[in-house]
C-alpha positions in Angstrom: -0.1 -0.1 0.1 1.4 3.3 -0.8 2.2 5.7 1.8 -0.7 8.4 3.3 -2.2 10.9 1.1 -3.5 13.9 2.0 -7.3 14.6 1.1 -8.3 17.9 -0.3 -8.6 20.2 2.9 -7.7 17.9 5.5 -5.1 19.3 8.3 -1.6 19.9 7.0 0.1 19.7 10.4 -1.1 18.0 13.7 -1.5 20.7 17.1 1.2 19.7 18.7 3.2 20.0 15.1 1.9 23.6 15.0 2.7 24.8 18.6 6.5 23.4 17.8 6.4 25.3 14.4 5.1 28.5 16.8 7.5 27.9 19.0 10.3 27.4 16.9 9.6 30.7 14.5 8.7 32.6 17.5 11.6 31.6 19.7 9.5 30.8 23.1 11.1 29.2 25.4 8.6 26.6 25.9 5.3 24.7 24.0 3.0 25.9 26.8 4.3 29.9 26.0 3.7 28.6 22.5 0.4 27.2 22.6 -1.2 30.2 24.8 0.3 32.4 21.9 -1.7 30.2 19.3 -4.7 30.3 21.2 -5.0 33.9 21.7 -4.4 34.6 18.0 -6.6 32.0 16.7 -9.5 33.6 19.1 -9.1 37.1 17.4 -8.3 35.5 14.1 -11.6 33.6 14.2 -13.9 37.0 15.0 -11.9 38.5 11.5 -12.2 35.5 8.8 -15.9 34.6 7.7 -17.7 32.5 4.8 -15.8 30.5 2.7 -12.6 31.8 3.6 -12.8 30.7 7.6 -14.4 27.4 6.3 -11.6 26.4 4.0 -9.0 27.5 6.9 -10.6 25.4 9.2 -10.2 22.6 7.2 -6.7 23.1 7.2 -5.7 23.3 10.5 -5.9 20.6 12.9 -9.1 20.0 14.7 -8.0 21.9 18.1 -7.0 25.0 16.0 -10.2 24.8 13.8 -12.3 24.7 17.0 -10.7 27.9 18.4 -11.1 29.9 15.0 -14.7 28.7 14.4 -16.2 29.0 18.0 -15.8 32.6 17.7 -18.3 34.9 16.1 -16.9 37.2 13.1 -17.2 40.5 14.0 -19.3 43.0 11.5 -16.5 45.2 11.1 -13.0 43.8 11.3 -10.6 46.1 13.5 -7.6 47.4 12.2 -4.4 45.8 12.5 -3.0 47.6 15.3 -6.7 47.0 17.0 -6.0 43.3 16.3 -2.6 43.3 17.9 -4.3 44.9 20.9 -6.9 42.2 20.8 -3.9 39.6 20.9 -2.4 41.2 23.9 -5.4 41.2 25.8 -5.7 37.4 26.0 -1.7 37.5 26.9 -1.5 39.6 29.8 1.1 40.5 30.7 2.0 41.2 27.3 3.7 44.4 25.8 2.7 45.9 22.5 6.0 44.7 20.7 5.3 41.4 22.4 1.9 41.1 21.0 2.8 42.2 17.4 5.7 39.6 17.4 3.0 36.6 18.5 0.6 37.9 16.1 2.9 38.0 13.2 4.4 34.5 14.3 1.2 32.7 14.0 -0.2 34.4 11.3 2.6 33.9 9.2 2.2 30.1 9.7 -1.6 30.4 9.0 -0.6 32.0 5.5 2.1 28.9 4.7 -0.3 26.6 5.8 -3.3 28.4 3.9 -1.3 28.9 0.5 -1.6 32.0 -1.4 -5.0 31.9 -2.9 -6.6 31.4 0.3 -4.2 34.1 1.9 -5.0 36.5 -0.4 -8.7 36.0 -0.4 -8.3 36.5 3.9 -6.0 39.8 3.3 -8.5 41.2 0.9 -11.6 40.9 3.8 -9.4 42.3 6.3 -8.8 46.4 6.1 -5.0 47.7 5.0 -2.2 47.0 7.6 -2.7 43.3 7.9 -0.3 42.2 5.2 2.5 43.2 7.3 1.1 40.8 10.0 0.7 38.1 7.7 4.6 38.5 7.0 3.7 40.4 3.5 4.5 43.2 1.7 1.7 46.3 2.1 1.0 46.9 -1.6 -0.8 49.5 -3.0 -2.4 50.2 -6.8 -0.9 52.6 -8.8 -3.0 55.9 -9.4 
């Protein structure tokens, strides 16, 4: 029998692997610290991603991450990028602004890698300007 094949839309990583990726990328000392960061960012992200993008992202995440993401009620108007970072900071007390920005960017960059180019661009198109940097992308503007 051939090796396992990944079904379309099935998780690409397991929960513990995702925590370890956050720990490594964010240079966190422990898995527990990385898990707290991951949970905080997913909680805030869950209130910002909706529709097909939310469903597609949830299918790509481990069950534990998808549950956190989809348990949130989407906001009618998303926060600005700085407001998003502030919301993450409130979930990680005591957390400074720079620490919250680092945590947010660490997780959102990993989410973008898991989501792929198409889904990442669709999620960014639904968010206010300023989020691209949090996802590890340049903020591009159309020429006049």
